[in-house]
N, C-alpha and C positions, 0 to 999 in steps of 0.2 A: 325296293330301294336298298342301297348298300350301306355306305358309311354315313356317320353323322356329319352334318354340314355346319361349318363354323364361319358363317357370313353375318356381318352386322347389318341388319336392315333397320330403317327408321322404326321408331317405337310402335307405330300402329300396324306395321307390316311384319309378317313372320316368314322367314325363309323355310320352305317345306322340303325341297329337294333340288338337286341339280337338274337342269333341263334334260340332259341325256339320260336321266333316270326314268323319264316318261316315254312311252311309246305312243306316237300319234294314233288317235282313234281308240285308245285303250284307257281304262281308268286305273287309279291307284288310290288306296286308302291311306289316310294320315290322321293323326291325333292332334287336334288344335285346342289347347287349353282345356283338355278333358272331353272335348266333343269330337266324334268321328266325322270326318269329311271325306268326300269323294272328289278327287282331282282328275281332270281330264285335259288332254292336250289334243286339239283338233289338228287335222293334217295341214291346215294353213298356219299353224303355230300359235293359235289363240288358246290361252288356258281358261278353264272354268273350274269353279269349286262350288259344290253343293253339299248338303247334309248327306251322310252315308245311310241314314235310316229311311227305309221305304215305308211310308205310312200305310200302304195297302197290305203288304205282307207282314208288316211289323218285324222286319229283320234288317240288320245292318248289311246291305248287299249292293247299294247303288254303285259302288266302285267297280262292280262286276257287270254293270249294265252295258247295253248295246248302244254305242254312239252312232248317231245318224243325223238326219235333218228332215224337216218338213218345209219344203220351199226354202226360204232363207233362214229358217229358225233352227239353230243347233239343238239337238235333242239327245236325251238318254232314256232308254227304255229299261224298266226294272227287269232283272233277269228271272224273276219269279212269275209275276202276273202280266208282265209286258206293258204296264202302264207307262205312258210316254210323257216326259217332262221337258219343258223348255229350259235349257241350261242357263239362259240369261236371267230368267225370272223365277224359276223353280215351279211354275204353274203346271198342273197336269193338263195336257192338251185334249184328252178325250173326256174329261170330267171337269168342266170349268168351275164347278162349285166344290170340287174335291180338295183334299189337303195338299198343300204345296210343300216343296222341299225348301229348306233355308238355303239362301245363296250367299256367297262371299265373293268379294272382289279378288281377282287373281291377276298376276302380271308376271312376265318374264323379264328378268334383269340380266345384266352381264354375267352374274354369278349363279343365279338361282331362279326357281319358280317360287314366288311369294304370294301369300294370302293375307288379306287385310283383316285384322281383328275387328270385332264389332265394338 
């Protein structure tokens, strides 16, 4: 991501970057109120945001994960151990009782990609 963004979003939404800063199918890392998040833009234009911390490898790497799908479920696979997570819920698909990624609401507006604060 290049320059800082100066867009006023409603109080509970935070502008993270411009839409053209993201490449479809690739992740980007961002800092949201001190927490690392991984932001993804799918080829259909849908944005997703999850925690950047991979609970299996214990590294902040999810923004470097492999974006894909299982059926109609959008997914990201950790770049280290390849654990696959549902981008909508953060749940691990291969380990139903395993640790999930935190998820954040994300949206594309006229000016930016925004993530909703908790």
